[in-house]
C-alpha positions as CSV (number, residue, x, y, z in Angstrom):
1,X,-10.0,0.7,17.3
2,X,-7.0,2.8,16.6
3,X,-4.7,2.4,13.6
4,X,-1.3,3.9,14.1
5,X,0.2,5.0,10.8
6,X,3.1,7.0,9.4
7,X,3.1,9.9,6.9
8,X,0.4,9.2,4.3
9,X,2.7,10.5,1.6
10,X,5.4,8.0,2.2
11,X,4.2,5.1,4.3
12,X,3.2,2.4,1.8
13,X,2.6,-0.2,4.6
14,X,0.3,2.2,6.4
15,X,-1.6,2.8,3.2
16,X,-2.5,-0.9,2.9
17,X,-4.2,-1.1,6.3
18,X,-5.7,2.4,6.1
19,X,-7.3,1.9,2.7
20,X,-8.6,-1.5,3.7
21,X,-10.3,-0.2,6.8
22,X,-11.7,2.8,4.9
23,X,-12.9,0.7,1.9
24,X,-14.9,-1.6,4.2
25,X,-16.1,1.3,6.4
26,X,-14.8,-0.3,9.5
27,X,-14.9,2.3,12.3
28,X,-11.5,3.3,13.6
29,X,-9.4,6.3,14.6
30,X,-6.3,6.9,12.6
31,X,-3.3,8.1,14.7
32,X,-0.6,9.6,12.5
33,X,3.0,9.6,13.7
34,X,5.7,11.4,11.8
35,X,8.1,8.8,10.3
36,X,11.3,8.6,12.3
37,X,12.7,5.2,13.2
38,X,15.6,6.8,15.2
39,X,15.6,5.2,18.7
40,X,14.3,7.8,21.2
41,X,12.1,9.6,18.6
42,X,8.5,10.2,19.4
43,X,7.6,7.8,16.6
44,X,9.8,5.0,17.9
45,X,8.9,5.4,21.6
46,X,5.1,5.6,21.0
47,X,5.1,2.4,18.9
48,X,7.5,0.6,21.2
49,X,5.0,0.9,24.0
50,X,2.4,-0.9,21.9
51,X,4.5,-3.5,20.1
52,X,8.1,-4.7,20.2
53,X,8.2,-4.3,16.4
54,X,7.9,-0.5,16.8
55,X,6.7,-0.1,13.2
56,X,3.6,1.0,11.4
57,X,0.9,0.1,10.9
58,X,-0.4,-1.2,14.2
59,X,-4.1,-1.9,14.9
60,X,-5.0,-1.5,18.6
61,X,-8.3,-2.5,20.2
62,X,-9.9,-0.5,23.0
63,X,-8.5,-3.0,25.6
64,X,-5.0,-2.6,24.3
65,X,-4.8,-5.7,22.2
66,X,-2.5,-4.9,19.3
67,X,-2.1,-6.5,15.8
68,X,0.8,-5.5,13.6
69,X,1.9,-6.4,10.1
70,X,-0.5,-5.8,7.2
71,X,-1.2,-9.4,6.5
72,X,-2.1,-10.1,10.1
73,X,-4.3,-7.0,10.2
74,X,-6.2,-8.1,7.1
75,X,-6.8,-11.5,8.5
76,X,-7.8,-10.1,11.9
77,X,-10.3,-7.8,10.3
78,X,-11.7,-10.6,8.1
79,X,-12.2,-12.8,11.2
80,X,-13.9,-9.9,13.1
81,X,-16.1,-9.0,10.2
82,X,-17.2,-12.2,8.4
83,X,-20.1,-10.3,6.9
84,X,-17.6,-8.3,4.8
85,X,-16.0,-9.7,1.7
86,X,-12.5,-8.6,2.7
87,X,-11.3,-11.7,1.0
88,X,-13.1,-13.3,-2.0
89,X,-16.0,-15.6,-0.9
90,X,-14.9,-18.4,-3.2
91,X,-12.3,-20.6,-1.5
92,X,-10.0,-20.9,-4.6
93,X,-10.2,-17.2,-5.3
94,X,-9.6,-16.5,-1.6
95,X,-6.4,-18.6,-1.7
96,X,-5.3,-16.8,-4.9
97,X,-5.9,-13.4,-3.3
98,X,-3.9,-14.4,-0.3
99,X,-1.1,-15.7,-2.6
100,X,-0.8,-12.4,-4.4
101,X,-0.8,-10.4,-1.2
102,X,1.9,-12.6,0.2
103,X,3.9,-12.1,-3.0
104,X,3.5,-8.4,-2.6
105,X,4.3,-8.5,1.1
106,X,7.6,-10.4,0.5
107,X,8.6,-9.4,-3.0
108,X,9.3,-6.7,-5.5
109,X,12.3,-5.5,-3.5
110,X,13.9,-3.6,-6.4
111,X,10.7,-1.6,-7.0
112,X,10.5,-0.7,-3.3
113,X,14.2,0.3,-3.2
114,X,14.5,2.5,-6.2
115,X,10.9,3.8,-6.4
116,X,10.0,4.7,-2.8
117,X,6.4,5.7,-2.5
118,X,6.0,9.5,-2.7
119,X,2.3,10.3,-3.6
120,X,3.0,14.1,-3.9
121,X,5.8,13.6,-6.4
122,X,5.7,13.4,-10.2
123,X,8.9,11.7,-11.3
124,X,8.4,10.3,-14.8
125,X,11.9,11.3,-15.9
126,X,13.4,9.3,-13.0
127,X,11.2,6.4,-13.8
128,X,12.3,6.4,-17.5
129,X,16.0,6.5,-16.4
130,X,15.5,3.7,-13.9
131,X,13.7,1.5,-16.4
132,X,16.6,2.0,-18.9
133,X,19.3,1.2,-16.3
134,X,17.8,-1.3,-13.9
135,X,17.1,-4.9,-15.0
136,X,15.7,-5.8,-11.5
137,X,13.1,-3.0,-11.7
138,X,12.1,-4.2,-15.2
139,X,11.7,-7.7,-13.9
140,X,9.6,-6.6,-10.9
141,X,7.3,-4.5,-13.2
142,X,6.9,-7.3,-15.7
143,X,5.7,-9.6,-12.9
144,X,3.4,-7.0,-11.5
145,X,1.8,-6.4,-14.9
146,X,1.5,-10.2,-15.5
147,X,-0.1,-10.7,-12.0
148,X,-2.6,-7.8,-12.5
149,X,-3.5,-8.7,-16.1
150,X,-4.1,-12.4,-15.3
151,X,-6.3,-11.7,-12.3
152,X,-8.3,-9.1,-14.2
153,X,-8.8,-11.4,-17.1
154,X,-10.0,-14.1,-14.8
155,X,-12.3,-11.9,-12.7
156,X,-13.5,-9.5,-15.3
157,X,-12.3,-6.5,-13.2
158,X,-12.4,-3.7,-12.5
159,X,-10.5,-5.0,-9.4
160,X,-8.3,-8.0,-9.1
161,X,-11.0,-10.3,-7.9
162,X,-14.0,-8.4,-9.3
163,X,-15.0,-6.4,-6.3
164,X,-12.5,-4.5,-4.1
165,X,-10.7,-6.8,-1.6
166,X,-7.7,-6.9,0.6
167,X,-5.6,-7.7,-2.5
168,X,-6.4,-4.3,-4.0
169,X,-5.6,-2.6,-0.7
170,X,-2.2,-4.3,-0.8
171,X,-1.5,-3.2,-4.3
172,X,-2.7,0.4,-3.9
173,X,0.8,1.6,-2.9
174,X,2.3,-0.2,-5.9
175,X,-0.2,1.8,-8.0
176,X,1.2,5.0,-6.4
177,X,4.7,4.0,-7.3
178,X,3.9,3.0,-10.9
179,X,1.9,6.1,-11.6
180,X,4.2,8.6,-9.9
181,X,7.3,7.3,-11.7
182,X,5.5,6.9,-15.0
183,X,6.4,3.2,-15.4
184,X,5.1,1.6,-18.5
185,X,2.2,-0.9,-18.3
186,X,-0.1,-2.9,-20.5
187,X,-3.5,-1.5,-21.3
188,X,-5.2,-3.8,-18.8
189,X,-2.7,-2.9,-16.0
190,X,-3.0,0.8,-16.7
191,X,-6.8,0.6,-16.5
192,X,-6.5,-1.2,-13.1
193,X,-4.4,1.7,-11.9
194,X,-7.1,4.1,-12.9
195,X,-9.7,2.0,-11.1
196,X,-7.6,1.9,-7.9
197,X,-7.0,5.7,-7.9
198,X,-10.7,6.3,-8.4
199,X,-11.8,4.2,-5.5
200,X,-13.1,6.5,-2.7
201,X,-10.8,5.0,0.0
202,X,-7.7,5.4,-2.1
203,X,-8.7,8.9,-3.3
204,X,-9.3,10.0,0.3
205,X,-5.8,8.7,1.3
206,X,-4.2,10.5,-1.6
207,X,-5.9,13.8,-0.8
208,X,-4.7,13.6,2.8
209,X,-1.2,12.8,1.5
210,X,-1.2,15.9,-0.7
211,X,-2.3,18.1,2.2
212,X,0.5,16.9,4.5
213,X,3.4,18.9,2.9
214,X,5.7,17.4,5.4
215,X,8.8,16.5,3.4
216,X,11.2,14.1,5.1
217,X,14.7,14.3,3.4
218,X,15.5,10.6,3.8
219,X,12.3,9.7,2.0
220,X,13.0,12.2,-0.8
221,X,16.0,10.8,-2.7
222,X,14.9,12.5,-5.9
223,X,13.6,15.8,-4.6
224,X,16.7,17.8,-5.4
225,X,16.6,16.5,-9.0
226,X,13.1,17.8,-9.5
227,X,13.2,21.0,-7.4
């Protein structure tokens, strides 16, 4: 299998799928394309030949069968590898894990918009300003903290459903945002961030992101402020 991804420093959607495959040691080849959604770019043209969505991530089988969208990729991998606990084994916990992934997939728009993922950056002063000014961001962060804290209390941690699952892969980019912008969390949620960052699949992704040093201006709204 091949997994087409964007820059590891910026592409939160790519991170979900990449971390999931790595965490469960599913053999694959990562194909990194420099983020550029401009029609006619190498990024756009390469992806458009694989899927009409022309977005990352895309998982492609040897015979050319393509699966795009992170939820679809997680479900496909779970179907292909029933021996792996990609989702929790218990039916109710599995449903809950899918619920929180769907909430992540569709929600937290204010966090996405004002705190774009930038693994290489350290922007606590930006995070403090945004938290003071932006009620929508505060609302998103409160819900994330509640979701993490409740799941951890029910499972006993260190991950949302005890052992690492698709839910944790989905929230890994959120952890990157929260920690890079220094957003305030409860003790339980902060401990969860530490557990996620220490996971080998996440740590490897972060290391690769730091090595890229490929800065894309449109993905760096705060770089001038911190230069």
